[in-house]
Every structure is written in C-alpha cells, then in structure tokens.
Phi, psi and omega in degrees: 000317181295322180295317179296322178295320179294322178297320178293323179294325179279355178088012178293132183244148176287123181293342180231072181294149180298135182089351180273156180267005183296318181297315179296323180295316180292322177296321177298318179297320180288321180293334183280348179269117181268328181274142178296317176301319177294323179294321177297315179296322180294318180292316182290344183286338183223135180296326180296323179289328175297316177296321179294318179297318179295320181293326181281324185273314184219072180295131182244323183252173178294325176297321177297319180293322177295316179296322178298316180294319179294317180294320179297321179296316179294322179294319179294323178296331179272000180079023181265136175288113186295317181298316179295321179295316179294322179295327176290333179277345183297310177296334176292313179297323179291319181293326181272359178079016179283336180208143178280154185295326182287343182287339184232000180248041174283118182272109182293333176295321177291322179300318181274346184073035181243159177284151177301330180262020183291150178283172180297323178294320178294322177297316180295319179294320178294323179294316180297320180295314180292319181296319179294328182279340186238000180294127184295336181269349184246309185273142177285125182079017179292145182254129181294323180294319177296321180293322178296319178295320177297319179295318178297320179297317180291319179298329179281316187278341180280339179269122183301318182291315179295324179293320178297319178295321179293322178298324176292324180290335181285347181286164177274115184261019171280116188240137172230147182287167179298325179296317179295321178295323179293327179291318183282334183268127180295137179267123181301320180297316179294323179295318178297317178296321179294320178295322179296318179296318179296317178297321179296318179295320178296319179297320179296316180297317179297318179297318179296318180294319178295319179296318179296320178296319178297317179296319179294323178295319178296317179297321180296315179296322179294319179295321178296319180296319179295320179296321179293323180289318184281345182290136179291131181270176178292151182297138181292143180291143180294146179290142179293137182284145181285136177292147180289161185292326184288341183274000000 
C-alpha cells in the first residue's frame, strides 16, 4: 500500500489502466508480427510492450500476474492460443535481457535422464531412480533443491496434457518468414548468374591485359626497327680503280 501510494505521489501511471484499450492495442500489434526479429523490434519499440512481454513470460510481482491474467483473457477472446503466444515471446524476452535462457529452458527429460519419446512407465522408473539418488532423507549428500526439481519434472511429464505443452515449449520458437529465409538462403540460380558475371569480368580483364601486352610488344619492335635504321652504318668500301689500257 505504501509503495502504491508513493508511486501515485511521484506520478507513476499504470501503462495499462483498467477499461483502457491500450492493452488490446499492444496485443494486436504483437499478434500481427509473425517473424521473431520483427517481434523483438515491436516489443523494444515501446516500454509498455516490454512490461507486457515480461509479465507474460516471467511474471514476478502481483502487478505482473494481474497483467498476465488480463492479457490472457483478451487473447482467449480473440481466439489466440495463450501458450503458443507466450512461447513465441520467450526468445524475445531472452533477446531483450528480460529473462535468462537457463530460467525457462530446463529440460525435464534431462533432469530425469529419460528419452523425449519415453513411455509413462519409463518416466516413472527414471523418476524413482533419480528420487532415490537425490532424496535428502535417503541418499547421503542428497540435495533438497535437486529433489524438488526432479519432482517438478516428474509432475510435468507424468501428466499427458502438461507433457504435451512441455514438448511444445522444447521446440525452437524463433520464427522467420519465407521471404526472410529466401534472403538468407543462397539461391543456386542467382549463384550461377553471379559466377557467370564474375567469370565474364575476369575474362574481360585478361583480354585487356593481353591486348595491352601485344600493343606494347609492337611498340617495342617498332622502336627497335627505328633505332636500327637511324644508327650510322660502317663507311662504304672504295670502289676498285680501273686498270689503265696500257697495263
């Protein structure tokens, strides 16, 4: 109460007041972004969306939980799968530093030491083995926190609905549109055309260099011929004198 009173005294306002359309407007803006990079830019563009993303992905305070419930209600009214929407926001929250990657990517299969496709019996057997090895009252050196995590993993994976939701969360929810993938993926046709252009340019350069070398060779030969013509030659030998008739 004192904190809320102090906030009101400082003029702090709720970015999503009750009865306002701001929350619905921001949710509409987030739902319209299909690519994860666009979704990151959309969230980072407004402080209210950053608060909304944090409340949906990792609610910490009572205000976050209230905002989470209101946003979930609006999303359901619009026919949006709340779990899928939150899962799409997880890489956004991680990219913006709102939550660390290890805080939401705990793999319960790794915790229990079971395969992702393990049966319910295998999950139960793996849980019993891990619980016996880490129970603080049974195992020597057992850690209560590890046992709690093992218990949470088993409670999630033994329930078919919770396990299905967790399996969806294990997927990579970084999404890019086909256009973005086409930009990032090299096109063989474009690569061939680019190679042809590069080869043509190299051929032109080589042809120019050969032509220049041929021209320089002609100039050199011409200069050599001119020097030979202009150089003074040896004096001509005197003509032999004609013998006299009397001789």
